[in-house]
C-alpha positions as MATLAB code, in Angstrom:
seq = 'MTSELTVLALAALLQAVQFLLMAIPANMELRPGYLMSARDRPPSRNLSERTARLQRAFANHFEGLILFTIAVVVVTLSGQATDFTAACAWVYLAARVVYVPAYAFGWNPGRTLIWAVGFTATVLMVISSLV';
ca = [
     109.815  111.637   93.915;
     108.379  112.616   97.283;
     110.624  113.051  100.301;
     108.914  110.054  101.872;
     109.840  107.826   98.912;
     113.416  109.141   98.990;
     113.660  108.237  102.662;
     112.196  104.799  101.941;
     114.916  104.207   99.341;
     117.564  105.353  101.829;
     116.070  103.087  104.499;
     116.434  100.164  102.085;
     120.094  101.078  101.598;
     120.486  101.282  105.375;
     119.134   97.729  105.556;
     121.803   96.631  103.071;
     124.515   98.336  105.141;
     123.180   96.683  108.292;
     123.327   93.329  106.538;
     127.002   93.837  105.741;
     127.780   95.071  109.256;
     126.272   91.867  110.624;
     127.156   89.323  107.929;
     130.876   90.006  107.622;
     131.732   89.350  111.279;
     129.134   86.541  111.473;
     130.779   84.759  108.543;
     134.202   85.137  110.141;
     132.923   83.862  113.494;
     130.844   80.907  112.260;
     133.433   79.653  109.742;
     132.882   78.152  106.288;
     132.027   74.652  107.502;
     128.769   75.803  109.054;
     128.038   78.480  106.476;
     128.233   76.055  103.569;
     126.185   73.390  105.358;
     122.428   72.875  105.124;
     122.195   74.527  108.569;
     119.911   71.788  109.874;
     121.420   72.243  113.331;
     122.521   75.280  115.311;
     126.129   76.378  114.806;
     128.749   74.771  117.046;
     129.981   78.205  118.078;
     128.005   81.267  119.094;
     128.221   84.702  117.588;
     130.072   87.280  119.640;
     127.880   89.568  121.733;
     128.278   92.526  119.347;
     127.637   90.457  116.212;
     124.540   88.943  117.809;
     123.336   92.450  118.648;
     123.934   93.562  115.058;
     121.922   90.547  113.910;
     119.023   91.536  116.174;
     119.222   95.188  115.038;
     119.125   93.977  111.421;
     116.014   91.871  112.115;
     114.423   94.733  114.037;
     114.859   97.075  111.079;
     113.003   94.602  108.839;
     110.107   94.768  111.297;
     110.157   98.572  111.432;
     110.610   98.862  107.693;
     107.340   97.022  107.073;
     105.297   99.601  108.994;
     107.320  102.494  107.571;
     106.747  101.215  104.024;
     103.010  101.043  104.705;
     103.101  104.622  105.994;
     104.980  105.850  102.906;
     102.641  104.009  100.522;
      99.521  105.361  102.250;
     100.830  108.933  102.348;
     102.126  108.841   98.774;
      99.228  107.069   97.056;
      96.641  109.178   98.864;
      98.430  112.332   97.744;
      98.787  113.496  101.348;
     102.534  114.028  101.465;
     103.185  117.190  103.469;
     106.103  118.867  105.186;
     104.951  117.092  108.344;
     105.014  113.612  106.793;
     108.377  114.367  105.183;
     109.762  115.435  108.566;
     108.391  112.256  110.142;
     110.076  110.170  107.446;
     113.441  111.863  108.043;
     113.047  111.422  111.798;
     112.363  107.713  111.233;
     115.508  107.349  109.138;
     117.665  109.295  111.592;
     116.380  107.161  114.453;
     117.127  103.966  112.529;
     120.659  105.119  111.725;
     121.356  105.941  115.384;
     119.645  102.720  116.490;
     122.360  100.553  114.913;
     125.241  101.700  117.157;
     122.830  102.028  120.083;
     121.975   98.344  119.766;
     125.508   97.226  118.892;
     127.021   98.937  121.926;
     124.159   98.216  124.322;
     123.056  101.780  125.051;
     120.297  101.331  127.619;
     117.718  102.829  127.861;
     118.859  104.903  124.858;
     118.262  102.097  122.386;
     114.620  101.771  123.409;
     114.066  105.529  123.360;
     115.618  105.789  119.878;
     113.390  102.942  118.686;
     110.344  104.717  120.147;
     111.158  107.923  118.256;
     111.263  106.075  114.927;
     108.109  104.105  115.708;
     106.228  107.247  116.776;
     107.268  109.113  113.634;
     105.949  106.240  111.515;
     102.619  106.043  113.349;
     102.203  109.833  113.065;
     102.628  109.554  109.287;
      99.755  107.060  109.118;
      97.531  109.065  111.466;
      98.171  112.268  109.491;
      96.862  110.573  106.356;
      93.606  109.723  108.124;
      92.785  113.209  109.383;
];
């Protein structure tokens, strides 16, 4: 397995961890009555600020994971996996790991800079496969 595919698998596990980090407090805060309903209306209580941030970080990783998956597929299927693309993949994963507490604790502008590092690493993987 290429390094890029290994990182993709680890990124999927990170997404699962992020789900748990968000879902456990969200379930405690929203209570069973809402959670077992059809959810046709918004909840009667709001998530706490940190849980809401974890929810947004979770959604943001889905968005980033789509582009990263494309980058890994392009690099891997084209046979253009290199030390550079592997390094970019690891940088992406490291940025995504650090992004979770950065978002949860409201590190500004750090959160945006961390996001930009992961995004740039992903775009560089795609560009490297085209040159």
